[in-house]
C-alpha beads as a LAMMPS data file, in Angstrom:
LAMMPS data file: protein, C-alpha beads

58 atoms
57 bonds

1 atom types
1 bond types

-500.0 500.0 xlo xhi
-500.0 500.0 ylo yhi
-500.0 500.0 zlo zhi

Masses

1 110.0

Atoms # bond

1 1 1 -474.066 62.813 -31.912
2 1 1 -475.573 59.475 -32.838
3 1 1 -473.983 56.095 -32.084
4 1 1 -472.694 53.719 -34.753
5 1 1 -475.020 53.066 -37.679
6 1 1 -475.467 49.631 -39.221
7 1 1 -474.284 50.343 -42.732
8 1 1 -476.680 49.068 -45.295
9 1 1 -478.512 50.803 -48.131
10 1 1 -481.480 51.953 -46.071
11 1 1 -479.310 53.675 -43.454
12 1 1 -477.462 55.572 -46.167
13 1 1 -480.684 56.452 -47.999
14 1 1 -482.242 57.709 -44.767
15 1 1 -479.197 59.828 -44.006
16 1 1 -479.293 61.316 -47.509
17 1 1 -483.026 62.040 -47.241
18 1 1 -482.734 63.536 -43.760
19 1 1 -481.326 66.841 -44.960
20 1 1 -479.060 66.726 -41.874
21 1 1 -475.557 67.416 -43.177
22 1 1 -473.866 66.292 -39.964
23 1 1 -475.766 62.983 -40.026
24 1 1 -474.866 62.489 -43.702
25 1 1 -471.195 63.184 -43.027
26 1 1 -471.163 60.827 -40.027
27 1 1 -472.726 57.952 -41.989
28 1 1 -470.297 58.652 -44.844
29 1 1 -467.344 58.605 -42.451
30 1 1 -468.524 55.344 -40.907
31 1 1 -468.963 53.762 -44.344
32 1 1 -465.471 54.858 -45.400
33 1 1 -463.985 53.520 -42.147
34 1 1 -465.786 50.220 -42.644
35 1 1 -464.598 49.856 -46.245
36 1 1 -461.047 50.675 -45.188
37 1 1 -461.165 47.859 -42.623
38 1 1 -462.878 45.171 -44.707
39 1 1 -461.912 46.126 -48.231
40 1 1 -464.090 45.270 -51.181
41 1 1 -466.933 43.374 -49.569
42 1 1 -468.664 42.832 -52.917
43 1 1 -465.670 40.802 -54.132
44 1 1 -465.734 38.740 -50.937
45 1 1 -469.467 38.176 -51.426
46 1 1 -468.877 36.839 -54.937
47 1 1 -466.270 34.394 -53.620
48 1 1 -468.736 33.252 -50.956
49 1 1 -471.466 32.720 -53.558
50 1 1 -469.110 30.602 -55.676
51 1 1 -468.260 28.434 -52.672
52 1 1 -471.959 28.039 -51.811
53 1 1 -472.723 27.005 -55.386
54 1 1 -469.920 24.416 -55.301
55 1 1 -471.276 22.869 -52.130
56 1 1 -474.865 22.879 -53.371
57 1 1 -473.822 20.842 -56.435
58 1 1 -472.473 18.026 -54.244

Bonds

1 1 1 2
2 1 2 3
3 1 3 4
4 1 4 5
5 1 5 6
6 1 6 7
7 1 7 8
8 1 8 9
9 1 9 10
10 1 10 11
11 1 11 12
12 1 12 13
13 1 13 14
14 1 14 15
15 1 15 16
16 1 16 17
17 1 17 18
18 1 18 19
19 1 19 20
20 1 20 21
21 1 21 22
22 1 22 23
23 1 23 24
24 1 24 25
25 1 25 26
26 1 26 27
27 1 27 28
28 1 28 29
29 1 29 30
30 1 30 31
31 1 31 32
32 1 32 33
33 1 33 34
34 1 34 35
35 1 35 36
36 1 36 37
37 1 37 38
38 1 38 39
39 1 39 40
40 1 40 41
41 1 41 42
42 1 42 43
43 1 43 44
44 1 44 45
45 1 45 46
46 1 46 47
47 1 47 48
48 1 48 49
49 1 49 50
50 1 50 51
51 1 51 52
52 1 52 53
53 1 53 54
54 1 54 55
55 1 55 56
56 1 56 57
57 1 57 58
């Protein structure tokens, strides 16, 4: 078994391309666990971008 994977697009693409079902399932599980803990990170990113834009206008 592999240790934790840094979850970003490349890690998921590599797992999908590996053909290793156990690796794919592990990365999937880790991604689901991460999303459960942090929620919708894309929404948080949009809020952060808005705040950055506000500060850059000053």
